[in-house]
LOZA-666692 format. One record per residue (C-alpha): residue in one letter; x, y, z. Coordinates in steps of 0.25 Angstrom, whole numbers. Layout:
REM LOZA-666692
<atom code="A" u="X" v="Y" w="Z"/>
...
***
This chain:
REM LOZA-666692
<atom code="X" u="-66" v="-8" w="-74"/>
<atom code="X" u="-78" v="-15" w="-69"/>
<atom code="X" u="-82" v="-28" w="-77"/>
<atom code="X" u="-94" v="-26" w="-86"/>
<atom code="X" u="-102" v="-36" w="-78"/>
<atom code="X" u="-102" v="-26" w="-66"/>
<atom code="X" u="-106" v="-14" w="-74"/>
<atom code="X" u="-121" v="-15" w="-70"/>
<atom code="X" u="-128" v="-3" w="-65"/>
<atom code="X" u="-134" v="-11" w="-53"/>
<atom code="X" u="-120" v="-16" w="-48"/>
<atom code="X" u="-112" v="-8" w="-37"/>
<atom code="X" u="-98" v="-6" w="-34"/>
<atom code="X" u="-89" v="-1" w="-23"/>
<atom code="X" u="-75" v="5" w="-23"/>
<atom code="X" u="-64" v="-2" w="-16"/>
<atom code="X" u="-50" v="3" w="-14"/>
<atom code="X" u="-38" v="-2" w="-23"/>
<atom code="X" u="-35" v="-17" w="-20"/>
<atom code="X" u="-46" v="-17" w="-9"/>
<atom code="X" u="-58" v="-25" w="-7"/>
<atom code="X" u="-65" v="-16" w="3"/>
<atom code="X" u="-75" v="-4" w="-1"/>
<atom code="X" u="-71" v="9" w="5"/>
<atom code="X" u="-84" v="17" w="2"/>
<atom code="X" u="-95" v="19" w="12"/>
<atom code="X" u="-108" v="11" w="11"/>
<atom code="X" u="-103" v="5" w="-2"/>
<atom code="X" u="-113" v="-6" w="-2"/>
<atom code="X" u="-124" v="5" w="-4"/>
<atom code="X" u="-116" v="15" w="-13"/>
<atom code="X" u="-110" v="6" w="-23"/>
<atom code="X" u="-105" v="12" w="-37"/>
<atom code="X" u="-111" v="9" w="-50"/>
<atom code="X" u="-101" v="2" w="-60"/>
<atom code="X" u="-101" v="16" w="-68"/>
<atom code="X" u="-99" v="25" w="-56"/>
<atom code="X" u="-87" v="34" w="-59"/>
<atom code="X" u="-82" v="33" w="-45"/>
<atom code="X" u="-81" v="18" w="-46"/>
<atom code="X" u="-74" v="18" w="-60"/>
<atom code="X" u="-64" v="29" w="-55"/>
<atom code="X" u="-61" v="21" w="-43"/>
<atom code="X" u="-58" v="8" w="-51"/>
<atom code="X" u="-50" v="16" w="-62"/>
<atom code="X" u="-41" v="21" w="-51"/>
<atom code="X" u="-38" v="7" w="-46"/>
<atom code="X" u="-48" v="5" w="-35"/>
<atom code="X" u="-56" v="-8" w="-33"/>
<atom code="X" u="-71" v="-9" w="-33"/>
<atom code="X" u="-81" v="-19" w="-27"/>
<atom code="X" u="-94" v="-25" w="-33"/>
<atom code="X" u="-105" v="-24" w="-23"/>
<atom code="X" u="-114" v="-36" w="-22"/>
<atom code="X" u="-129" v="-34" w="-22"/>
<atom code="X" u="-131" v="-23" w="-32"/>
<atom code="X" u="-138" v="-28" w="-45"/>
<atom code="X" u="-139" v="-42" w="-38"/>
<atom code="X" u="-124" v="-44" w="-40"/>
<atom code="X" u="-119" v="-55" w="-31"/>
<atom code="X" u="-104" v="-58" w="-30"/>
<atom code="X" u="-99" v="-72" w="-26"/>
<atom code="X" u="-85" v="-69" w="-20"/>
<atom code="X" u="-77" v="-82" w="-20"/>
<atom code="X" u="-65" v="-81" w="-11"/>
<atom code="X" u="-60" v="-95" w="-11"/>
<atom code="X" u="-62" v="-101" w="-25"/>
<atom code="X" u="-57" v="-115" w="-20"/>
<atom code="X" u="-67" v="-116" w="-9"/>
<atom code="X" u="-78" v="-110" w="-18"/>
<atom code="X" u="-75" v="-120" w="-29"/>
<atom code="X" u="-89" v="-128" w="-28"/>
<atom code="X" u="-96" v="-114" w="-28"/>
<atom code="X" u="-89" v="-109" w="-40"/>
<atom code="X" u="-93" v="-121" w="-48"/>
<atom code="X" u="-107" v="-118" w="-45"/>
<atom code="X" u="-107" v="-103" w="-49"/>
<atom code="X" u="-113" v="-99" w="-63"/>
<atom code="X" u="-103" v="-92" w="-72"/>
<atom code="X" u="-103" v="-77" w="-69"/>
<atom code="X" u="-95" v="-64" w="-69"/>
<atom code="X" u="-83" v="-68" w="-60"/>
<atom code="X" u="-70" v="-61" w="-54"/>
<atom code="X" u="-58" v="-67" w="-48"/>
<atom code="X" u="-53" v="-59" w="-36"/>
<atom code="X" u="-39" v="-54" w="-33"/>
<atom code="X" u="-39" v="-65" w="-22"/>
<atom code="X" u="-43" v="-76" w="-31"/>
<atom code="X" u="-57" v="-78" w="-28"/>
<atom code="X" u="-70" v="-75" w="-37"/>
<atom code="X" u="-81" v="-65" w="-38"/>
<atom code="X" u="-93" v="-71" w="-45"/>
<atom code="X" u="-104" v="-61" w="-49"/>
<atom code="X" u="-119" v="-65" w="-49"/>
<atom code="X" u="-132" v="-58" w="-51"/>
<atom code="X" u="-142" v="-64" w="-41"/>
<atom code="X" u="-154" v="-60" w="-32"/>
<atom code="X" u="-147" v="-68" w="-21"/>
<atom code="X" u="-143" v="-57" w="-11"/>
<atom code="X" u="-136" v="-63" w="1"/>
<atom code="X" u="-121" v="-61" w="5"/>
<atom code="X" u="-114" v="-74" w="9"/>
<atom code="X" u="-100" v="-78" w="14"/>
<atom code="X" u="-97" v="-92" w="9"/>
<atom code="X" u="-92" v="-104" w="17"/>
<atom code="X" u="-77" v="-107" w="18"/>
<atom code="X" u="-72" v="-93" w="13"/>
<atom code="X" u="-77" v="-96" w="-1"/>
<atom code="X" u="-82" v="-82" w="-3"/>
<atom code="X" u="-95" v="-73" w="-2"/>
<atom code="X" u="-107" v="-70" w="-10"/>
<atom code="X" u="-108" v="-54" w="-11"/>
<atom code="X" u="-122" v="-51" w="-13"/>
<atom code="X" u="-125" v="-38" w="-6"/>
<atom code="X" u="-117" v="-27" w="0"/>
<atom code="X" u="-103" v="-34" w="-2"/>
<atom code="X" u="-93" v="-31" w="-13"/>
<atom code="X" u="-82" v="-39" w="-21"/>
<atom code="X" u="-70" v="-33" w="-27"/>
<atom code="X" u="-73" v="-30" w="-42"/>
<atom code="X" u="-65" v="-35" w="-54"/>
<atom code="X" u="-53" v="-27" w="-58"/>
<atom code="X" u="-51" v="-23" w="-43"/>
<atom code="X" u="-38" v="-27" w="-36"/>
<atom code="X" u="-37" v="-37" w="-24"/>
<atom code="X" u="-28" v="-32" w="-13"/>
<atom code="X" u="-18" v="-42" w="-17"/>
<atom code="X" u="-16" v="-35" w="-31"/>
<atom code="X" u="-24" v="-45" w="-39"/>
<atom code="X" u="-36" v="-40" w="-48"/>
<atom code="X" u="-50" v="-45" w="-48"/>
<atom code="X" u="-53" v="-50" w="-62"/>
<atom code="X" u="-65" v="-55" w="-70"/>
<atom code="X" u="-64" v="-70" w="-73"/>
<atom code="X" u="-78" v="-73" w="-78"/>
<atom code="X" u="-81" v="-61" w="-87"/>
<atom code="X" u="-96" v="-64" w="-89"/>
<atom code="X" u="-109" v="-59" w="-85"/>
<atom code="X" u="-114" v="-60" w="-70"/>
<atom code="X" u="-122" v="-72" w="-68"/>
<atom code="X" u="-136" v="-71" w="-62"/>
<atom code="X" u="-141" v="-81" w="-52"/>
<atom code="X" u="-153" v="-82" w="-44"/>
<atom code="X" u="-154" v="-82" w="-29"/>
<atom code="X" u="-157" v="-97" w="-28"/>
<atom code="X" u="-145" v="-100" w="-37"/>
<atom code="X" u="-136" v="-92" w="-28"/>
<atom code="X" u="-141" v="-98" w="-16"/>
<atom code="X" u="-139" v="-112" w="-22"/>
<atom code="X" u="-124" v="-109" w="-26"/>
<atom code="X" u="-120" v="-104" w="-12"/>
<atom code="X" u="-128" v="-113" w="-4"/>
<atom code="X" u="-116" v="-123" w="0"/>
<atom code="X" u="-107" v="-111" w="2"/>
<atom code="X" u="-114" v="-102" w="12"/>
<atom code="X" u="-110" v="-99" w="26"/>
<atom code="X" u="-121" v="-101" w="36"/>
<atom code="X" u="-129" v="-88" w="39"/>
<atom code="X" u="-130" v="-83" w="54"/>
<atom code="X" u="-142" v="-76" w="59"/>
<atom code="X" u="-135" v="-71" w="72"/>
<atom code="X" u="-121" v="-68" w="78"/>
<atom code="X" u="-121" v="-80" w="87"/>
<atom code="X" u="-124" v="-89" w="76"/>
<atom code="X" u="-113" v="-83" w="68"/>
<atom code="X" u="-103" v="-85" w="80"/>
<atom code="X" u="-107" v="-99" w="83"/>
<atom code="X" u="-105" v="-103" w="68"/>
<atom code="X" u="-91" v="-95" w="68"/>
<atom code="X" u="-87" v="-103" w="80"/>
<atom code="X" u="-90" v="-116" w="74"/>
<atom code="X" u="-82" v="-112" w="61"/>
<atom code="X" u="-68" v="-118" w="59"/>
<atom code="X" u="-57" v="-107" w="59"/>
<atom code="X" u="-54" v="-110" w="45"/>
<atom code="X" u="-68" v="-106" w="39"/>
<atom code="X" u="-66" v="-91" w="39"/>
<atom code="X" u="-78" v="-90" w="30"/>
<atom code="X" u="-83" v="-76" w="35"/>
<atom code="X" u="-77" v="-65" w="27"/>
<atom code="X" u="-75" v="-56" w="39"/>
<atom code="X" u="-69" v="-67" w="47"/>
<atom code="X" u="-59" v="-70" w="36"/>
<atom code="X" u="-55" v="-56" w="35"/>
<atom code="X" u="-53" v="-54" w="50"/>
<atom code="X" u="-44" v="-66" w="50"/>
<atom code="X" u="-35" v="-60" w="39"/>
<atom code="X" u="-35" v="-47" w="47"/>
<atom code="X" u="-30" v="-54" w="60"/>
<atom code="X" u="-20" v="-61" w="52"/>
<atom code="X" u="-15" v="-48" w="47"/>
<atom code="X" u="-13" v="-44" w="62"/>
<atom code="X" u="-24" v="-33" w="61"/>
<atom code="X" u="-29" v="-28" w="75"/>
<atom code="X" u="-44" v="-30" w="78"/>
<atom code="X" u="-46" v="-16" w="76"/>
<atom code="X" u="-40" v="-16" w="62"/>
<atom code="X" u="-48" v="-29" w="59"/>
<atom code="X" u="-61" v="-23" w="63"/>
<atom code="X" u="-58" v="-10" w="55"/>
<atom code="X" u="-55" v="-18" w="42"/>
<atom code="X" u="-67" v="-27" w="44"/>
<atom code="X" u="-76" v="-15" w="42"/>
<atom code="X" u="-74" v="-18" w="27"/>
<atom code="X" u="-84" v="-30" w="29"/>
<atom code="X" u="-99" v="-26" w="29"/>
<atom code="X" u="-102" v="-38" w="38"/>
<atom code="X" u="-92" v="-34" w="48"/>
<atom code="X" u="-97" v="-20" w="49"/>
<atom code="X" u="-112" v="-24" w="50"/>
<atom code="X" u="-110" v="-36" w="59"/>
<atom code="X" u="-111" v="-35" w="74"/>
<atom code="X" u="-99" v="-32" w="83"/>
<atom code="X" u="-100" v="-46" w="88"/>
<atom code="X" u="-98" v="-52" w="74"/>
<atom code="X" u="-85" v="-43" w="72"/>
<atom code="X" u="-79" v="-48" w="85"/>
<atom code="X" u="-83" v="-62" w="83"/>
<atom code="X" u="-77" v="-62" w="69"/>
<atom code="X" u="-64" v="-56" w="73"/>
<atom code="X" u="-62" v="-65" w="85"/>
<atom code="X" u="-65" v="-77" w="77"/>
<atom code="X" u="-55" v="-73" w="66"/>
<atom code="X" u="-45" v="-69" w="77"/>
<atom code="X" u="-47" v="-83" w="84"/>
<atom code="X" u="-45" v="-90" w="70"/>
<atom code="X" u="-32" v="-82" w="67"/>
<atom code="X" u="-26" v="-85" w="81"/>
<atom code="X" u="-30" v="-100" w="80"/>
<atom code="X" u="-23" v="-101" w="66"/>
<atom code="X" u="-11" v="-94" w="71"/>
<atom code="X" u="-10" v="-103" w="83"/>
<atom code="X" u="-11" v="-116" w="75"/>
<atom code="X" u="-1" v="-111" w="64"/>
<atom code="X" u="-11" v="-109" w="53"/>
<atom code="X" u="-11" v="-97" w="44"/>
<atom code="X" u="-22" v="-88" w="39"/>
<atom code="X" u="-29" v="-91" w="26"/>
<atom code="X" u="-21" v="-84" w="15"/>
<atom code="X" u="-25" v="-77" w="2"/>
<atom code="X" u="-16" v="-83" w="-9"/>
<atom code="X" u="-16" v="-82" w="-24"/>
<atom code="X" u="-7" v="-89" w="-34"/>
<atom code="X" u="3" v="-81" w="-42"/>
<atom code="X" u="-4" v="-86" w="-55"/>
<atom code="X" u="-18" v="-81" w="-50"/>
<atom code="X" u="-12" v="-68" w="-46"/>
<atom code="X" u="-5" v="-66" w="-60"/>
<atom code="X" u="-18" v="-71" w="-67"/>
<atom code="X" u="-26" v="-60" w="-60"/>
<atom code="X" u="-16" v="-49" w="-65"/>
<atom code="X" u="-3" v="-45" w="-60"/>
<atom code="X" u="-6" v="-32" w="-51"/>
<atom code="X" u="-1" v="-20" w="-58"/>
<atom code="X" u="10" v="-12" w="-49"/>
<atom code="X" u="5" v="3" w="-49"/>
<atom code="X" u="13" v="14" w="-44"/>
<atom code="X" u="8" v="27" w="-37"/>
<atom code="X" u="23" v="32" w="-41"/>
<atom code="X" u="29" v="23" w="-51"/>
<atom code="X" u="38" v="16" w="-47"/>
<atom code="X" u="40" v="19" w="-32"/>
<atom code="X" u="26" v="20" w="-26"/>
<atom code="X" u="17" v="8" w="-29"/>
<atom code="X" u="2" v="10" w="-28"/>
<atom code="X" u="-3" v="2" w="-15"/>
<atom code="X" u="12" v="0" w="-11"/>
<atom code="X" u="22" v="6" w="0"/>
<atom code="X" u="34" v="14" w="-4"/>
<atom code="X" u="44" v="19" w="6"/>
<atom code="X" u="52" v="31" w="3"/>
<atom code="X" u="64" v="31" w="12"/>
<atom code="X" u="76" v="41" w="14"/>
<atom code="X" u="84" v="49" w="24"/>
<atom code="X" u="79" v="62" w="30"/>
<atom code="X" u="79" v="74" w="20"/>
<atom code="X" u="79" v="66" w="7"/>
<atom code="X" u="65" v="71" w="3"/>
<atom code="X" u="57" v="59" w="6"/>
<atom code="X" u="45" v="68" w="10"/>
<atom code="X" u="47" v="78" w="-1"/>
<atom code="X" u="47" v="66" w="-12"/>
<atom code="X" u="34" v="60" w="-5"/>
<atom code="X" u="27" v="73" w="-5"/>
<atom code="X" u="31" v="75" w="-20"/>
<atom code="X" u="26" v="61" w="-24"/>
<atom code="X" u="13" v="63" w="-16"/>
<atom code="X" u="10" v="76" w="-25"/>
<atom code="X" u="13" v="68" w="-37"/>
<atom code="X" u="4" v="56" w="-33"/>
<atom code="X" u="-7" v="66" w="-30"/>
<atom code="X" u="-5" v="73" w="-44"/>
<atom code="X" u="-2" v="61" w="-52"/>
<atom code="X" u="10" v="67" w="-57"/>
<atom code="X" u="23" v="60" w="-61"/>
<atom code="X" u="33" v="61" w="-50"/>
<atom code="X" u="46" v="68" w="-54"/>
<atom code="X" u="41" v="67" w="-69"/>
<atom code="X" u="45" v="52" w="-68"/>
<atom code="X" u="37" v="43" w="-58"/>
<atom code="X" u="23" v="40" w="-62"/>
<atom code="X" u="12" v="43" w="-52"/>
<atom code="X" u="-2" v="38" w="-50"/>
<atom code="X" u="-11" v="49" w="-44"/>
<atom code="X" u="-16" v="46" w="-30"/>
<atom code="X" u="-20" v="53" w="-18"/>
<atom code="X" u="-9" v="54" w="-7"/>
<atom code="X" u="-9" v="55" w="8"/>
<atom code="X" u="5" v="60" w="13"/>
<atom code="X" u="6" v="56" w="28"/>
<atom code="X" u="17" v="65" w="34"/>
<atom code="X" u="23" v="62" w="47"/>
<atom code="X" u="36" v="69" w="45"/>
<atom code="X" u="36" v="83" w="39"/>
<atom code="X" u="23" v="90" w="44"/>
<atom code="X" u="12" v="99" w="38"/>
<atom code="X" u="21" v="111" w="35"/>
<atom code="X" u="32" v="104" w="28"/>
<atom code="X" u="23" v="94" w="20"/>
<atom code="X" u="13" v="105" w="15"/>
<atom code="X" u="25" v="115" w="11"/>
<atom code="X" u="32" v="103" w="4"/>
<atom code="X" u="20" v="99" w="-3"/>
<atom code="X" u="18" v="113" w="-8"/>
<atom code="X" u="32" v="115" w="-12"/>
<atom code="X" u="32" v="101" w="-20"/>
<atom code="X" u="18" v="105" w="-26"/>
<atom code="X" u="23" v="118" w="-32"/>
<atom code="X" u="37" v="113" w="-36"/>
<atom code="X" u="32" v="100" w="-43"/>
<atom code="X" u="17" v="103" w="-47"/>
<atom code="X" u="16" v="118" w="-50"/>
<atom code="X" u="9" v="120" w="-36"/>
<atom code="X" u="-4" v="113" w="-41"/>
<atom code="X" u="-10" v="108" w="-28"/>
<atom code="X" u="-24" v="103" w="-33"/>
<atom code="X" u="-20" v="88" w="-33"/>
<atom code="X" u="-14" v="89" w="-19"/>
<atom code="X" u="-28" v="86" w="-14"/>
<atom code="X" u="-24" v="72" w="-16"/>
<atom code="X" u="-12" v="73" w="-6"/>
<atom code="X" u="-16" v="72" w="8"/>
<atom code="X" u="-6" v="76" w="19"/>
<atom code="X" u="-6" v="69" w="33"/>
<atom code="X" u="3" v="76" w="43"/>
<atom code="X" u="7" v="70" w="56"/>
<atom code="X" u="-6" v="62" w="57"/>
<atom code="X" u="-5" v="51" w="68"/>
<atom code="X" u="-4" v="39" w="58"/>
<atom code="X" u="5" v="27" w="62"/>
<atom code="X" u="7" v="17" w="51"/>
<atom code="X" u="11" v="6" w="61"/>
<atom code="X" u="-2" v="8" w="68"/>
<atom code="X" u="-15" v="1" w="63"/>
<atom code="X" u="-22" v="14" w="65"/>
<atom code="X" u="-14" v="19" w="53"/>
<atom code="X" u="-23" v="11" w="44"/>
<atom code="X" u="-35" v="19" w="49"/>
<atom code="X" u="-28" v="32" w="47"/>
<atom code="X" u="-24" v="28" w="33"/>
<atom code="X" u="-38" v="24" w="30"/>
<atom code="X" u="-44" v="37" w="34"/>
<atom code="X" u="-34" v="44" w="25"/>
<atom code="X" u="-38" v="36" w="14"/>
<atom code="X" u="-53" v="38" w="17"/>
<atom code="X" u="-51" v="53" w="18"/>
<atom code="X" u="-41" v="56" w="6"/>
<atom code="X" u="-42" v="43" w="-3"/>
<atom code="X" u="-26" v="43" w="-3"/>
<atom code="X" u="-19" v="32" w="-10"/>
<atom code="X" u="-5" v="36" w="-7"/>
<atom code="X" u="1" v="38" w="7"/>
<atom code="X" u="14" v="44" w="9"/>
<atom code="X" u="19" v="42" w="23"/>
<atom code="X" u="30" v="52" w="28"/>
<atom code="X" u="37" v="45" w="36"/>
<atom code="X" u="36" v="31" w="41"/>
<atom code="X" u="43" v="33" w="55"/>
<atom code="X" u="33" v="45" w="58"/>
<atom code="X" u="21" v="36" w="57"/>
<atom code="X" u="25" v="24" w="65"/>
<atom code="X" u="22" v="20" w="79"/>
<atom code="X" u="32" v="9" w="79"/>
<atom code="X" u="46" v="9" w="75"/>
<atom code="X" u="51" v="9" w="61"/>
<atom code="X" u="62" v="-1" w="63"/>
<atom code="X" u="52" v="-12" w="69"/>
<atom code="X" u="47" v="-21" w="58"/>
<atom code="X" u="34" v="-24" w="65"/>
<atom code="X" u="31" v="-9" w="65"/>
<atom code="X" u="34" v="-7" w="51"/>
<atom code="X" u="26" v="-18" w="47"/>
<atom code="X" u="14" v="-12" w="54"/>
<atom code="X" u="15" v="0" w="44"/>
<atom code="X" u="14" v="-9" w="32"/>
<atom code="X" u="3" v="-17" w="38"/>
<atom code="X" u="-5" v="-5" w="40"/>
<atom code="X" u="-3" v="0" w="26"/>
<atom code="X" u="-4" v="-13" w="18"/>
<atom code="X" u="-19" v="-13" w="18"/>
<atom code="X" u="-19" v="1" w="12"/>
<atom code="X" u="-9" v="-3" w="1"/>
<atom code="X" u="-18" v="-15" w="-2"/>
<atom code="X" u="-29" v="-4" w="-5"/>
<atom code="X" u="-19" v="3" w="-15"/>
<atom code="X" u="-14" v="13" w="-5"/>
<atom code="X" u="0" v="18" w="-7"/>
<atom code="X" u="10" v="21" w="4"/>
<atom code="X" u="24" v="29" w="3"/>
<atom code="X" u="31" v="29" w="16"/>
<atom code="X" u="43" v="39" w="19"/>
<atom code="X" u="54" v="33" w="28"/>
<atom code="X" u="67" v="37" w="33"/>
<atom code="X" u="80" v="30" w="31"/>
<atom code="X" u="91" v="26" w="42"/>
<atom code="X" u="102" v="35" w="45"/>
<atom code="X" u="112" v="24" w="42"/>
<atom code="X" u="111" v="16" w="29"/>
<atom code="X" u="99" v="24" w="23"/>
<atom code="X" u="101" v="19" w="9"/>
<atom code="X" u="92" v="9" w="2"/>
<atom code="X" u="80" v="3" w="8"/>
<atom code="X" u="88" v="-2" w="20"/>
<atom code="X" u="89" v="12" w="24"/>
<atom code="X" u="75" v="14" w="28"/>
<atom code="X" u="74" v="16" w="43"/>
<atom code="X" u="67" v="6" w="51"/>
<atom code="X" u="63" v="-9" w="49"/>
<atom code="X" u="67" v="-15" w="35"/>
<atom code="X" u="52" v="-19" w="34"/>
<atom code="X" u="50" v="-4" w="29"/>
<atom code="X" u="57" v="-7" w="16"/>
<atom code="X" u="50" v="-21" w="16"/>
<atom code="X" u="36" v="-16" w="17"/>
<atom code="X" u="38" v="-6" w="6"/>
<atom code="X" u="36" v="-9" w="-9"/>
<atom code="X" u="45" v="2" w="-13"/>
<atom code="X" u="56" v="10" w="-6"/>
<atom code="X" u="61" v="23" w="-11"/>
<atom code="X" u="74" v="28" w="-4"/>
<atom code="X" u="78" v="42" w="-4"/>
<atom code="X" u="92" v="49" w="-2"/>
<atom code="X" u="96" v="63" w="-3"/>
<atom code="X" u="109" v="70" w="-6"/>
<atom code="X" u="117" v="80" w="2"/>
<atom code="X" u="119" v="88" w="-11"/>
<atom code="X" u="106" v="95" w="-16"/>
<atom code="X" u="92" v="90" w="-15"/>
<atom code="X" u="93" v="76" w="-22"/>
<atom code="X" u="85" v="64" w="-17"/>
<atom code="X" u="88" v="50" w="-22"/>
<atom code="X" u="77" v="40" w="-23"/>
<atom code="X" u="80" v="25" w="-23"/>
<atom code="X" u="70" v="14" w="-25"/>
<atom code="X" u="75" v="5" w="-14"/>
<atom code="X" u="64" v="-5" w="-15"/>
<atom code="X" u="53" v="-8" w="-26"/>
<atom code="X" u="46" v="-22" w="-25"/>
<atom code="X" u="41" v="-20" w="-40"/>
<atom code="X" u="54" v="-15" w="-46"/>
<atom code="X" u="68" v="-18" w="-46"/>
<atom code="X" u="77" v="-9" w="-39"/>
<atom code="X" u="89" v="-3" w="-47"/>
<atom code="X" u="96" v="11" w="-49"/>
<atom code="X" u="84" v="15" w="-58"/>
<atom code="X" u="76" v="16" w="-45"/>
<atom code="X" u="84" v="28" w="-41"/>
<atom code="X" u="80" v="43" w="-43"/>
<atom code="X" u="80" v="56" w="-36"/>
<atom code="X" u="74" v="69" w="-34"/>
<atom code="X" u="78" v="83" w="-31"/>
<atom code="X" u="72" v="97" w="-27"/>
<atom code="X" u="73" v="105" w="-40"/>
<atom code="X" u="77" v="120" w="-35"/>
<atom code="X" u="79" v="125" w="-49"/>
<atom code="X" u="64" v="127" w="-53"/>
<atom code="X" u="60" v="136" w="-41"/>
<atom code="X" u="73" v="142" w="-36"/>
<atom code="X" u="80" v="143" w="-23"/>
<atom code="X" u="70" v="145" w="-11"/>
<atom code="X" u="58" v="140" w="-18"/>
<atom code="X" u="48" v="132" w="-9"/>
<atom code="X" u="44" v="124" w="-21"/>
<atom code="X" u="50" v="110" w="-22"/>
<atom code="X" u="52" v="103" w="-35"/>
<atom code="X" u="57" v="89" w="-35"/>
<atom code="X" u="65" v="84" w="-47"/>
<atom code="X" u="68" v="70" w="-51"/>
<atom code="X" u="82" v="65" w="-55"/>
<atom code="X" u="87" v="51" w="-60"/>
<atom code="X" u="98" v="45" w="-51"/>
<atom code="X" u="110" v="39" w="-58"/>
<atom code="X" u="124" v="39" w="-55"/>
<atom code="X" u="127" v="52" w="-63"/>
<atom code="X" u="115" v="59" w="-57"/>
<atom code="X" u="120" v="58" w="-43"/>
<atom code="X" u="126" v="70" w="-36"/>
<atom code="X" u="141" v="69" w="-33"/>
<atom code="X" u="138" v="69" w="-18"/>
<atom code="X" u="130" v="56" w="-20"/>
<atom code="X" u="141" v="50" w="-28"/>
<atom code="X" u="151" v="53" w="-18"/>
<atom code="X" u="142" v="48" w="-7"/>
<atom code="X" u="140" v="35" w="-14"/>
<atom code="X" u="155" v="33" w="-17"/>
<atom code="X" u="159" v="37" w="-3"/>
<atom code="X" u="150" v="26" w="3"/>
<atom code="X" u="155" v="16" w="-8"/>
<atom code="X" u="170" v="20" w="-4"/>
<atom code="X" u="167" v="18" w="11"/>
<atom code="X" u="160" v="4" w="8"/>
<atom code="X" u="172" v="-1" w="-1"/>
<atom code="X" u="183" v="4" w="9"/>
<atom code="X" u="178" v="3" w="23"/>
<atom code="X" u="171" v="-7" w="31"/>
<atom code="X" u="161" v="-4" w="43"/>
<atom code="X" u="168" v="3" w="54"/>
<atom code="X" u="180" v="6" w="46"/>
<atom code="X" u="184" v="21" w="46"/>
<atom code="X" u="188" v="30" w="34"/>
<atom code="X" u="194" v="44" w="33"/>
<atom code="X" u="187" v="56" w="26"/>
<atom code="X" u="200" v="58" w="19"/>
<atom code="X" u="199" v="44" w="13"/>
<atom code="X" u="185" v="46" w="9"/>
<atom code="X" u="189" v="60" w="2"/>
<atom code="X" u="200" v="53" w="-6"/>
<atom code="X" u="191" v="42" w="-10"/>
<atom code="X" u="180" v="51" w="-15"/>
<atom code="X" u="189" v="60" w="-22"/>
<atom code="X" u="195" v="48" w="-30"/>
<atom code="X" u="181" v="42" w="-33"/>
<atom code="X" u="174" v="54" w="-38"/>
<atom code="X" u="181" v="67" w="-35"/>
<atom code="X" u="172" v="70" w="-23"/>
<atom code="X" u="177" v="82" w="-14"/>
<atom code="X" u="179" v="81" w="1"/>
<atom code="X" u="166" v="90" w="4"/>
<atom code="X" u="158" v="80" w="-3"/>
<atom code="X" u="164" v="68" w="3"/>
<atom code="X" u="162" v="74" w="17"/>
<atom code="X" u="147" v="76" w="14"/>
<atom code="X" u="146" v="61" w="9"/>
<atom code="X" u="153" v="57" w="22"/>
<atom code="X" u="143" v="65" w="30"/>
<atom code="X" u="131" v="58" w="22"/>
<atom code="X" u="137" v="44" w="25"/>
<atom code="X" u="138" v="48" w="40"/>
<atom code="X" u="123" v="51" w="39"/>
<atom code="X" u="120" v="38" w="32"/>
<atom code="X" u="129" v="31" w="43"/>
<atom code="X" u="138" v="25" w="33"/>
<atom code="X" u="149" v="30" w="41"/>
<atom code="X" u="151" v="37" w="54"/>
<atom code="X" u="161" v="47" w="60"/>
<atom code="X" u="172" v="43" w="69"/>
<atom code="X" u="178" v="51" w="81"/>
<atom code="X" u="190" v="55" w="71"/>
<atom code="X" u="186" v="66" w="62"/>
<atom code="X" u="186" v="62" w="47"/>
<atom code="X" u="185" v="47" w="50"/>
<atom code="X" u="172" v="39" w="47"/>
<atom code="X" u="168" v="25" w="51"/>
<atom code="X" u="160" v="16" w="41"/>
<atom code="X" u="147" v="11" w="46"/>
***
């Protein structure tokens, strides 16, 4: 909720995305929201950030970035309504007829007097720490003369033309970084952004968009020169650091789930599995649950959100038919809420290409989607999935959106050999490393059973309780129905099919009795499985075929003999 000090009819506010500092509304400086605007209140209630616009009602905000360098200035300031930022700085609010914007020296901060905004109290910094009120008192009023006197020793020189700005910038030491845009360019360069990406992201700064082209080129080239110099002499970039004590005192961030517990809001989940294990069917079912806000399988809690399903695997006919079948089988055919599921089929989006950020931003602007399901990874990469550098590009292109609270679910295939567990994910091991949560699917030869195992969860321990399964329920609609109803089942030893039990016991028998490259006979396997569980020869033969597919064993030239891999 908005602090009472800001509930004034003359003040104005701007909408920011969750965990973001950047406004997304057009001409927000002119079209700010009143404190009681239902659109603003609904946005905040749904977890969005908001900004306080300087200038309206003579509201000025002194934004302190570096409180150590600003110590002398802070000592002079009168007591007023004050907020500590997620980054550890301060927002000091004043009412004053002084109406000039200023960037202070040495990176101390800025005075936001007109057409600039600061993130409001109660919002969340990209690092997950909330902005909190620390001086819960009235906003102090100070005259223009007092404001000038307070800031006099901390103001940067003013420039009347571009040449004067260039001359002064050239005389600066590289470690000054006093210009906000200059500092931001440096950060983006250190993050290995291209020039095109940097110029695009810098559009969020009003001064950048309004300044002449020469200014943008000059600022970028100066920042590039600074970074190259620092790298050459072995110095590192200035880092944003925070003590754990300060982070905890600001409030431990709540872990929120879109699907509890395997899809975290603002996180990345990978669903892996072999072909035919119903990864896409599960993802489509879950996307409907998310759009409707319905508990999945009557077990997993859901936060209602808009979804964009990016299909690169199945095609329009398959996707629409399956959505329709799932809708009738699980949701009585009600399609009204399906307005909140957007389908993208075979669009040219490559997640390891920087242009993917532009495409995703367009989707967000057009659909306001919060959850993106990508089916599947290999189809939307230019590079190779087994190269760590290409896989990291995918994560680098998605992480800025995750910082805004966007959620990604990526479907991915497993290896033909050793397809069990997280190590079974095809390609670079960085795939499992970059995901917060990995859900591995496996199917049975008998029936329509799919087992789901939580192979990784950064916020939970992993044990047998993280296993569950689903099946297609044929009983409700009868044979030949085109409706698909998915049914949940618990996975425990007694719930497993006899085929699965035989499959596991055969693998264990091979591991215990044979080393790599040793050969066993089918007759030996049949006798062992009959003794262990009374499994018949047909079932053992099916299990041997399954292990051949998984490359646990391979055929030899002699019929009925198999070599252990």
